[in-house]
C-alpha positions in Angstrom: -0.1 -0.1 0.1 1.2 3.3 -1.0 2.1 5.9 1.9 0.8 9.0 1.7 3.0 12.2 1.7 2.4 15.2 3.6 1.9 18.1 1.2 2.6 21.4 3.4 5.9 23.4 3.1 8.2 24.6 5.9 7.7 28.0 4.9 3.7 27.0 5.5 4.8 26.1 8.8 6.8 28.9 9.7 4.8 31.6 8.3 3.7 34.6 10.3 0.1 33.8 9.6 0.3 30.1 10.9 2.3 31.7 13.9 -0.2 34.2 14.8 -3.5 31.4 14.2 -1.7 29.2 16.1 -1.1 31.6 19.1 -5.0 32.2 19.2 -5.5 28.7 19.7 -2.6 28.0 22.3 -3.4 31.1 24.6 -7.4 30.0 24.9 -7.9 29.3 28.7 -4.4 30.2 29.7 -4.1 34.1 29.5 -4.1 34.2 33.6 -0.4 32.3 33.5 2.4 34.4 34.4 4.7 33.4 31.6 1.9 33.5 29.2 1.1 37.3 30.2 4.8 38.1 29.8 5.2 36.6 26.2 2.1 38.5 25.3 3.5 41.9 26.5 5.8 41.9 23.4 3.8 39.4 21.3 4.4 40.8 17.7 8.1 41.1 18.7 8.5 37.5 20.3 6.4 36.1 17.0 8.5 38.0 14.9 11.8 36.5 16.1 10.4 33.1 16.3 9.4 33.5 12.9 13.1 34.7 12.2 14.8 32.0 13.7 12.8 29.4 11.8 13.4 31.7 8.5 17.0 31.4 8.8 17.2 27.8 10.7 18.7 28.9 13.9 16.2 27.9 15.9 16.9 25.7 19.3 14.5 24.5 21.4 14.7 25.9 25.2 15.1 23.6 28.4 12.1 22.5 30.2 10.7 23.2 33.4 10.3 19.5 35.0 7.4 18.8 38.0 5.7 16.0 39.1 1.9 15.1 39.1 -0.5 12.8 40.2 -2.7 11.9 37.6 -3.7 9.2 39.1 -0.1 7.8 39.5 3.0 10.0 40.1 4.0 11.5 36.5 7.0 13.3 35.6 5.8 16.6 33.3 8.4 18.5 31.3 6.8 22.2 30.6 8.2 24.3 27.4 8.9 27.7 27.0 6.0 29.5 26.0 7.9 30.6 22.5 8.7 26.6 22.0 5.1 25.7 22.9 3.7 28.4 20.4 5.9 26.6 17.9 4.6 23.2 18.8 1.2 24.1 18.3 2.0 26.0 14.8 3.2 22.4 13.6 0.6 20.1 15.4 -2.2 22.5 13.4 -0.4 21.3 10.1 0.7 18.1 10.9 -2.3 16.5 12.8 -5.0 16.5 9.9 -2.8 14.6 7.9 -1.5 12.1 10.3 -5.1 11.6 11.7 -6.1 10.1 8.5 -3.7 7.6 8.4 -4.7 6.4 11.9 -7.1 3.1 12.2 -10.6 3.8 13.7 -10.3 2.3 16.9 -7.4 4.4 18.3 -8.7 6.9 21.0 -6.2 9.0 22.4 -5.7 12.7 21.9 -7.9 12.7 18.5 -10.6 15.0 17.6 -14.2 12.9 17.9 -12.7 10.3 20.0 -11.3 10.2 23.6 -12.1 8.0 26.4 -15.8 8.0 26.5 -16.0 6.9 23.1 -13.4 4.0 23.8 -15.3 2.9 26.6 -18.5 2.2 24.1 -16.4 1.0 21.7 -15.5 -1.7 24.3 -19.2 -2.4 25.2 -20.2 -2.5 21.3 -17.4 -5.1 20.6 -17.7 -7.4 23.6 -21.6 -7.4 22.6 -20.4 -8.4 18.8 -17.9 -11.0 20.2 -20.5 -12.8 22.6 -23.4 -12.8 20.1 -25.4 -10.8 22.0 -24.2 -12.7 25.2 -24.3 -16.2 23.9 -20.7 -17.4 24.2 -17.8 -16.1 26.4 -15.8 -13.2 25.7 -12.3 -13.1 26.7 -10.1 -10.1 26.9 -6.1 -9.9 26.5 -5.3 -6.4 27.7 -1.7 -4.9 27.7 0.1 -1.8 28.7 3.6 -0.7 27.6 6.2 -0.3 30.2 7.4 3.3 30.6 5.7 4.3 27.4 6.5 8.2 26.9 10.3 7.2 28.4 10.8 4.8 26.2 10.3 6.2 22.6 13.2 5.6 20.4 14.2 8.7 18.5 15.7 7.1 15.3 12.7 4.9 14.9 10.1 7.6 15.5 12.6 9.6 12.8 12.3 6.8 10.2 8.7 6.6 10.4 8.2 10.4 9.7 10.6 10.4 6.9 8.3 7.8 5.5 5.6 10.5 4.8 7.7 13.8 5.4 9.9 14.5 2.1 11.0 18.3 3.1 13.9 18.0 4.6 13.6 21.3 6.3 10.5 20.0 8.3 12.3 16.6 9.3 15.0 19.0 10.8 12.4 20.9 12.8 10.9 18.0 14.0 14.2 16.8 15.0 14.9 20.1 17.0 11.7 19.2 19.2 12.3 15.1 19.3 16.1 15.6 20.4 15.3 18.4 22.8 14.5 16.0 25.6 15.5 12.5 26.4 14.7 10.1 29.6 17.3 7.4 30.6 19.5 7.9 27.9 20.2 10.3 24.8 17.7 9.2 22.1 15.3 7.7 23.9 12.2 9.5 25.2 9.4 12.0 24.7 8.2 14.7 27.6 4.6 14.2 28.3 4.3 18.2 28.5 4.2 18.6 24.8 1.0 18.8 22.5 3.7 17.3 19.9 4.3 14.2 22.3 0.5 13.6 22.0 0.8 13.5 18.0 4.2 11.8 17.8 3.1 9.0 20.1 0.0 8.3 17.7 2.2 8.3 14.7 4.6 6.1 16.7 1.9 3.2 18.0 -0.1 3.8 14.1 2.6 0.9 13.2 1.6 -1.1 15.5 -2.0 -0.8 15.1 -1.9 -1.1 11.4 0.5 -4.3 11.9 -2.5 -5.6 14.3 -5.2 -5.1 11.5 -3.3 -6.1 8.6 -0.9 -8.9 9.8 -2.9 -10.2 12.7 -5.9 -9.4 11.3 -7.6 -8.5 14.5 -10.8 -7.2 14.3 -12.0 -6.3 17.7 -8.9 -4.3 19.3 -9.0 -1.1 21.0 -6.0 1.3 21.7 -6.0 4.2 24.0 -2.4 5.6 24.4 -0.6 2.7 25.5 -3.5 1.0 26.8 -4.8 -1.5 24.5 -7.1 -4.7 24.7 -7.8 -7.6 22.0 -11.2 -9.6 22.1 -12.1 -12.9 21.1 -14.3 -16.0 22.3 -11.1 -18.0 21.3 -8.7 -18.0 24.7 -6.3 -19.8 23.1 -5.8 -17.9 20.0 -5.4 -14.6 22.4 -2.6 -16.6 24.1 -0.8 -17.5 21.1 -0.8 -13.5 20.0 1.3 -12.6 22.9 4.7 -13.6 21.3 4.0 -11.8 18.0 3.1 -9.0 19.8 6.1 -8.6 22.0 8.1 -9.2 19.0 6.9 -6.4 16.9 6.9 -3.9 19.7 10.5 -4.6 20.4 11.9 -5.1 16.9 10.1 -2.1 15.4 9.5 0.2 17.8 12.0 -0.8 20.9 8.9 -1.0 23.2 8.4 -3.7 25.8 5.1 -5.1 27.4 4.4 -4.1 30.9 5.0 -7.4 32.9 2.7 -6.9 35.3 -0.2 -5.7 33.2 -0.6 -7.9 30.9 -4.1 -10.0 31.9 -6.4 -12.1 30.3 -9.6 -12.2 31.7 -13.5 -12.8 30.8 -16.0 -9.7 30.4 -18.4 -11.7 32.7 -15.6 -11.9 35.2 -14.8 -8.0 34.9 -12.2 -6.5 32.7 -10.7 -2.9 34.0 -10.1 -1.1 31.1 -9.7 3.0 31.3 -10.5 3.9 34.6 -13.9 1.4 34.5 -14.6 -2.6 35.3 -16.3 -3.8 32.6 -19.1 -6.3 32.6 -21.6 -7.9 30.0 -24.4 -5.8 30.6 -22.7 -2.6 32.7 -19.5 -1.0 34.1 -18.5 0.2 37.3 -16.0 2.8 38.4 -12.7 1.2 39.4 -12.4 1.3 43.1 -9.3 3.5 43.2 -10.7 6.0 40.7 -13.7 6.3 43.2 -11.4 6.7 46.0 -9.6 9.4 44.1 -12.8 11.1 43.6 -13.7 11.2 47.0 -10.2 12.6 47.8 -10.7 15.0 45.1 -14.2 16.3 46.3 -12.8 16.9 50.0 -9.9 18.6 48.5 -12.0 21.4 46.5 -14.4 21.2 49.9 -17.5 20.1 48.0 -16.8 23.0 44.9 -19.6 22.9 42.5 -17.5 22.5 39.4 -15.5 19.7 40.8 -18.6 17.7 42.0 -20.4 18.4 38.4 -17.0 17.0 36.5 -17.2 13.8 38.6 -20.8 13.3 38.0 -20.0 13.5 34.4 -17.9 11.1 34.7 -20.3 9.0 36.3 -22.7 9.4 33.5 -20.8 6.9 31.3 -21.6 4.0 33.4 -23.8 2.2 36.1 -23.2 4.8 39.0 -26.6 5.4 40.5 -25.4 4.4 43.9 -22.1 6.0 43.7 -23.9 9.3 42.7 -25.9 8.7 46.3 -22.8 8.1 48.1 -21.3 11.6 46.8 -24.4 13.1 47.3 -24.4 12.0 51.1 -20.5 12.9 51.4 -21.5 16.3 50.5 -24.6 16.7 53.3 -22.0 15.6 55.7 -19.5 18.1 54.7 -22.4 20.9 54.4 -23.4 20.0 57.9 -19.9 19.5 59.7 -20.1 15.9 60.4 
C-alpha cells in the first residue's frame, strides 16, 4: 500500500500567519498564567523573533521546566517555554489533520471526535458483537506498554516520519523538538507535557495498529495511548498472539509490555480498562478511581465545578449508588459532620 505524503511546506509552517493562528489556539484558557502574560506583553516582537529564527533555521528549543503530578499515578511532566509551545501548536495544526487520516478507527487517545468515553462505548459494542448477544464467553487480552513516553526511540520515530514527510526542513524542525528531550539515555523518550508528543506517540503506535489490522487481522482491538485490548471468543488464540505482539513492539518500536499489566480475563468476571470495570451488561468505576474522586471532592471542599465534573464522569457508566454516596458525602461536609 502506497504511503501518503505530507504536502505542506516548511515555509507554510514557519509563516507569520500560521504562527499567529497557532497563538490564538494556544492562548485559550491560559491568559491568566504569568509566563503567557509575559510573552504577550511583546507578542508581535516575540512572534517575529520566532519567525526569523525559523526562516534562518537558527531555532533551538529551550530547556524544560520539570515538575511532578499525580494523575492518578505519579508522573514527571516537562513544560516547555511559551515560545516553544507556540511552535508546537504551529506544527501540530499542520501535521495533525494529515496524520489523523492515517490512523485506524479504534485508536482513541488525543484525537478529535474520539477520547476515553468513545473508547468505553467501543469496548461495550465489541463485547456485544463477540458474545453474539451474550450467548458465548468473551475473552479480553489487555496489555500496557512499560514506561511508554520514556521509551520512544528517536531514531525509530524519525524513520517513521520520514516515510510520510519528504521536506528536509520540516524533518530538521521536528528533530529540534524530538531531540530537545531524553529520559534515561540520549535518543530515547518524549516529554509528557508537549502537544507534539501527543501526536508523535500516535504516529509511533500507528505502526503497531496497522500491524494488528493487516498482519494479525484482529477485528476487535482498541487502543488508548499505551493501553490496548484484544477481544475474542477464542482464549487460546489470544494467548498465541502474545509472542507476535512482543516481537513486533520490540523489533520495530523498541517497546516492551509491562510485565505486571498483561492480563487475560472474561468480560463476565470484569475487565478493568480506562478507569472502569466492564461487565457484559454494565460497567462500574474502578475502586481506585472512586477513592481518588472522593479525595478530590474533599480537597476542593465540595466545590460545585468539581462535583459536576465527577457527576459527568459517572454518567458514562452504572453509578446511581455511587452518586448517592457522593451526595451523602456532600451533605456531611455541609453539616460539618
